[in-house]
N, CA, C and O atoms as CSV, one atom per row, in Angstrom:
chain,resi,resn,atom,element,x,y,z
A,1,UNK,N,N,17.835,-47.186,-33.983
A,1,UNK,CA,C,17.783,-47.075,-35.433
A,1,UNK,C,C,16.877,-48.148,-36.016
A,1,UNK,O,O,15.999,-47.842,-36.823
A,2,UNK,N,N,17.078,-49.404,-35.619
A,2,UNK,CA,C,16.273,-50.503,-36.150
A,2,UNK,C,C,14.830,-50.369,-35.689
A,2,UNK,O,O,13.901,-50.587,-36.467
A,3,UNK,N,N,14.643,-50.009,-34.417
A,3,UNK,CA,C,13.291,-49.864,-33.874
A,3,UNK,C,C,12.517,-48.758,-34.584
A,3,UNK,O,O,11.341,-48.933,-34.902
A,4,UNK,N,N,13.155,-47.644,-34.831
A,4,UNK,CA,C,12.466,-46.536,-35.505
A,4,UNK,C,C,12.128,-46.909,-36.945
A,4,UNK,O,O,11.072,-46.523,-37.446
A,5,UNK,N,N,13.000,-47.648,-37.617
A,5,UNK,CA,C,12.706,-48.106,-38.979
A,5,UNK,C,C,11.530,-49.069,-38.982
A,5,UNK,O,O,10.683,-49.014,-39.874
A,6,UNK,N,N,11.471,-49.945,-37.995
A,6,UNK,CA,C,10.373,-50.894,-37.880
A,6,UNK,C,C,9.054,-50.165,-37.633
A,6,UNK,O,O,8.027,-50.532,-38.204
A,7,UNK,N,N,9.076,-49.164,-36.810
A,7,UNK,CA,C,7.867,-48.384,-36.527
A,7,UNK,C,C,7.382,-47.681,-37.791
A,7,UNK,O,O,6.180,-47.645,-38.055
A,8,UNK,N,N,8.291,-47.131,-38.565
A,8,UNK,CA,C,7.927,-46.459,-39.811
A,8,UNK,C,C,7.321,-47.455,-40.798
A,8,UNK,O,O,6.309,-47.152,-41.430
A,9,UNK,N,N,7.912,-48.623,-40.940
A,9,UNK,CA,C,7.417,-49.637,-41.867
A,9,UNK,C,C,6.025,-50.108,-41.449
A,9,UNK,O,O,5.130,-50.215,-42.287
A,10,UNK,N,N,5.837,-50.389,-40.172
A,10,UNK,CA,C,4.528,-50.820,-39.675
A,10,UNK,C,C,3.495,-49.722,-39.888
A,10,UNK,O,O,2.361,-50.009,-40.270
A,11,UNK,N,N,3.863,-48.493,-39.650
A,11,UNK,CA,C,2.956,-47.371,-39.879
A,11,UNK,C,C,2.535,-47.265,-41.331
A,11,UNK,O,O,1.362,-47.035,-41.625
A,12,UNK,N,N,3.481,-47.431,-42.240
A,12,UNK,CA,C,3.163,-47.381,-43.665
A,12,UNK,C,C,2.239,-48.520,-44.076
A,12,UNK,O,O,1.341,-48.326,-44.896
A,13,UNK,N,N,2.449,-49.698,-43.518
A,13,UNK,CA,C,1.584,-50.846,-43.830
A,13,UNK,C,C,0.159,-50.575,-43.344
A,13,UNK,O,O,-0.805,-50.831,-44.066
A,14,UNK,N,N,0.028,-50.064,-42.137
A,14,UNK,CA,C,-1.302,-49.776,-41.588
A,14,UNK,C,C,-2.000,-48.696,-42.415
A,14,UNK,O,O,-3.179,-48.833,-42.741
A,15,UNK,N,N,-1.295,-47.646,-42.749
A,15,UNK,CA,C,-1.879,-46.567,-43.546
A,15,UNK,C,C,-2.306,-47.077,-44.918
A,15,UNK,O,O,-3.370,-46.695,-45.406
A,16,UNK,N,N,-1.510,-47.923,-45.544
A,16,UNK,CA,C,-1.881,-48.447,-46.856
A,16,UNK,C,C,-3.099,-49.361,-46.758
A,16,UNK,O,O,-3.941,-49.352,-47.656
A,17,UNK,N,N,-3.213,-50.149,-45.688
A,17,UNK,CA,C,-4.389,-51.001,-45.497
A,17,UNK,C,C,-5.647,-50.149,-45.337
A,17,UNK,O,O,-6.686,-50.467,-45.914
A,18,UNK,N,N,-5.561,-49.085,-44.569
A,18,UNK,CA,C,-6.703,-48.189,-44.379
A,18,UNK,C,C,-7.098,-47.558,-45.705
A,18,UNK,O,O,-8.284,-47.486,-46.029
A,19,UNK,N,N,-6.121,-47.102,-46.473
A,19,UNK,CA,C,-6.401,-46.465,-47.761
A,19,UNK,C,C,-7.068,-47.444,-48.728
A,19,UNK,O,O,-8.072,-47.099,-49.350
A,20,UNK,N,N,-6.526,-48.661,-48.866
A,20,UNK,CA,C,-7.090,-49.611,-49.812
A,20,UNK,C,C,-8.469,-50.092,-49.375
A,20,UNK,O,O,-9.301,-50.413,-50.223
A,21,UNK,N,N,-8.726,-50.148,-48.086
A,21,UNK,CA,C,-10.064,-50.465,-47.594
A,21,UNK,C,C,-11.044,-49.364,-47.996
A,21,UNK,O,O,-12.159,-49.645,-48.435
A,22,UNK,N,N,-10.628,-48.134,-47.846
A,22,UNK,CA,C,-11.454,-46.988,-48.254
A,22,UNK,C,C,-11.744,-47.027,-49.749
A,22,UNK,O,O,-12.885,-46.816,-50.163
A,23,UNK,N,N,-10.726,-47.295,-50.564
A,23,UNK,CA,C,-10.889,-47.332,-52.013
A,23,UNK,C,C,-11.846,-48.452,-52.420
A,23,UNK,O,O,-12.676,-48.268,-53.310
A,24,UNK,N,N,-11.734,-49.601,-51.776
A,24,UNK,CA,C,-12.611,-50.724,-52.090
A,24,UNK,C,C,-14.074,-50.369,-51.791
A,24,UNK,O,O,-14.954,-50.631,-52.612
A,25,UNK,N,N,-14.333,-49.782,-50.636
A,25,UNK,CA,C,-15.695,-49.395,-50.273
A,25,UNK,C,C,-16.204,-48.314,-51.223
A,25,UNK,O,O,-17.350,-48.372,-51.669
A,26,UNK,N,N,-15.379,-47.348,-51.531
A,26,UNK,CA,C,-15.778,-46.261,-52.439
A,26,UNK,C,C,-16.160,-46.795,-53.809
A,26,UNK,O,O,-17.176,-46.391,-54.374
A,27,UNK,N,N,-15.347,-47.708,-54.348
A,27,UNK,CA,C,-15.636,-48.263,-55.667
A,27,UNK,C,C,-16.913,-49.097,-55.669
A,27,UNK,O,O,-17.711,-49.009,-56.602
A,28,UNK,N,N,-17.109,-49.905,-54.630
A,28,UNK,CA,C,-18.326,-50.716,-54.541
A,28,UNK,C,C,-19.569,-49.836,-54.455
A,28,UNK,O,O,-20.554,-50.076,-55.153
A,29,UNK,N,N,-19.520,-48.823,-53.603
A,29,UNK,CA,C,-20.700,-47.975,-53.441
A,29,UNK,C,C,-20.961,-47.136,-54.687
A,29,UNK,O,O,-22.115,-46.963,-55.080
A,30,UNK,N,N,-19.911,-46.612,-55.315
A,30,UNK,CA,C,-20.103,-45.828,-56.536
A,30,UNK,C,C,-20.714,-46.667,-57.646
A,30,UNK,O,O,-21.607,-46.198,-58.352
A,31,UNK,N,N,-20.247,-47.903,-57.812
A,31,UNK,CA,C,-20.816,-48.783,-58.835
A,31,UNK,C,C,-22.276,-49.096,-58.528
A,31,UNK,O,O,-23.101,-49.166,-59.439
A,32,UNK,N,N,-22.594,-49.281,-57.265
A,32,UNK,CA,C,-23.968,-49.554,-56.865
A,32,UNK,C,C,-24.851,-48.345,-57.185
A,32,UNK,O,O,-25.922,-48.503,-57.770
A,33,UNK,N,N,-24.414,-47.149,-56.808
A,33,UNK,CA,C,-25.186,-45.936,-57.093
A,33,UNK,C,C,-25.337,-45.730,-58.598
A,33,UNK,O,O,-26.401,-45.317,-59.059
A,34,UNK,N,N,-24.287,-46.011,-59.368
A,34,UNK,CA,C,-24.344,-45.854,-60.820
A,34,UNK,C,C,-25.385,-46.774,-61.447
A,34,UNK,O,O,-25.951,-46.451,-62.491
A,35,UNK,N,N,-25.641,-47.921,-60.813
A,35,UNK,CA,C,-26.636,-48.865,-61.315
A,35,UNK,C,C,-28.015,-48.611,-60.716
A,35,UNK,O,O,-28.928,-49.414,-60.912
A,36,UNK,N,N,-28.179,-47.510,-59.992
A,36,UNK,CA,C,-29.461,-47.136,-59.423
A,36,UNK,C,C,-29.795,-47.865,-58.137
A,36,UNK,O,O,-30.964,-47.954,-57.764
A,37,UNK,N,N,-28.797,-48.383,-57.459
A,37,UNK,CA,C,-29.036,-49.151,-56.243
A,37,UNK,C,C,-28.698,-48.393,-54.981
A,37,UNK,O,O,-28.214,-47.261,-55.008
A,38,UNK,N,N,-28.971,-49.058,-53.874
A,38,UNK,CA,C,-28.653,-48.519,-52.558
A,38,UNK,C,C,-27.735,-49.512,-51.851
A,38,UNK,O,O,-28.158,-50.620,-51.519
A,39,UNK,N,N,-26.478,-49.121,-51.618
A,39,UNK,CA,C,-25.532,-50.066,-51.022
A,39,UNK,C,C,-25.771,-50.296,-49.537
A,39,UNK,O,O,-26.174,-49.391,-48.806
A,40,UNK,N,N,-25.517,-51.510,-49.115
A,40,UNK,CA,C,-25.579,-51.878,-47.704
A,40,UNK,C,C,-24.293,-52.638,-47.394
A,40,UNK,O,O,-24.088,-53.748,-47.886
A,41,UNK,N,N,-23.421,-52.035,-46.571
A,41,UNK,CA,C,-22.108,-52.607,-46.285
A,41,UNK,C,C,-21.986,-52.870,-44.792
A,41,UNK,O,O,-22.344,-52.032,-43.965
A,42,UNK,N,N,-21.469,-54.057,-44.461
A,42,UNK,CA,C,-21.141,-54.384,-43.075
A,42,UNK,C,C,-19.639,-54.616,-43.028
A,42,UNK,O,O,-19.114,-55.483,-43.726
A,43,UNK,N,N,-18.944,-53.827,-42.189
A,43,UNK,CA,C,-17.491,-53.937,-42.068
A,43,UNK,C,C,-17.116,-54.368,-40.662
A,43,UNK,O,O,-17.798,-54.060,-39.685
A,44,UNK,N,N,-16.013,-55.089,-40.595
A,44,UNK,CA,C,-15.417,-55.447,-39.314
A,44,UNK,C,C,-13.947,-55.071,-39.405
A,44,UNK,O,O,-13.159,-55.752,-40.061
A,45,UNK,N,N,-13.589,-53.987,-38.745
A,45,UNK,CA,C,-12.221,-53.496,-38.876
A,45,UNK,C,C,-12.007,-52.973,-40.285
A,45,UNK,O,O,-12.727,-52.083,-40.739
A,46,UNK,N,N,-11.028,-53.519,-40.969
A,46,UNK,CA,C,-10.745,-53.106,-42.341
A,46,UNK,C,C,-11.357,-54.048,-43.367
A,46,UNK,O,O,-11.245,-53.804,-44.569
A,47,UNK,N,N,-11.994,-55.107,-42.921
A,47,UNK,CA,C,-12.552,-56.110,-43.822
A,47,UNK,C,C,-14.041,-55.873,-44.058
A,47,UNK,O,O,-14.768,-55.477,-43.147
A,48,UNK,N,N,-14.485,-56.118,-45.289
A,48,UNK,CA,C,-15.896,-56.051,-45.611
A,48,UNK,C,C,-16.503,-57.417,-45.306
A,48,UNK,O,O,-16.137,-58.418,-45.922
A,49,UNK,N,N,-17.431,-57.452,-44.355
A,49,UNK,CA,C,-18.099,-58.703,-43.980
A,49,UNK,C,C,-19.151,-59.064,-45.021
A,49,UNK,O,O,-19.245,-60.218,-45.440
A,50,UNK,N,N,-19.946,-58.073,-45.439
A,50,UNK,CA,C,-20.943,-58.324,-46.473
A,50,UNK,C,C,-21.230,-57.037,-47.229
A,50,UNK,O,O,-21.080,-55.932,-46.708
A,51,UNK,N,N,-21.648,-57.218,-48.473
A,51,UNK,CA,C,-22.015,-56.089,-49.321
A,51,UNK,C,C,-23.232,-56.490,-50.125
A,51,UNK,O,O,-23.279,-57.572,-50.711
A,52,UNK,N,N,-24.222,-55.605,-50.146
A,52,UNK,CA,C,-25.438,-55.857,-50.902
A,52,UNK,C,C,-25.831,-54.564,-51.596
A,52,UNK,O,O,-25.803,-53.491,-50.994
A,53,UNK,N,N,-26.193,-54.673,-52.853
A,53,UNK,CA,C,-26.655,-53.517,-53.619
A,53,UNK,C,C,-28.128,-53.750,-53.941
A,53,UNK,O,O,-28.465,-54.537,-54.826
A,54,UNK,N,N,-28.995,-53.056,-53.212
A,54,UNK,CA,C,-30.435,-53.212,-53.404
A,54,UNK,C,C,-30.890,-52.314,-54.546
A,54,UNK,O,O,-30.883,-51.088,-54.432
A,55,UNK,N,N,-31.285,-52.945,-55.650
A,55,UNK,CA,C,-31.742,-52.208,-56.828
A,55,UNK,C,C,-33.258,-52.324,-56.908
A,55,UNK,O,O,-33.817,-53.421,-56.907
A,56,UNK,N,N,-33.916,-51.155,-56.978
A,56,UNK,CA,C,-35.390,-51.148,-57.056
A,56,UNK,C,C,-35.855,-51.388,-58.462
A,56,UNK,O,O,-37.059,-51.416,-58.719
């Protein structure tokens, strides 16, 4: 019982981290495109290592 609850909680935490990482990248790239730029993102796992919006 305790083990299965722990597995469910860990699964929910991992899924939420993946979702919020996706949302962060989506928002950054959309804002860059809206400003006429070209986004350049380097990710390591779920973390954004660097982000650059090249505007011509």
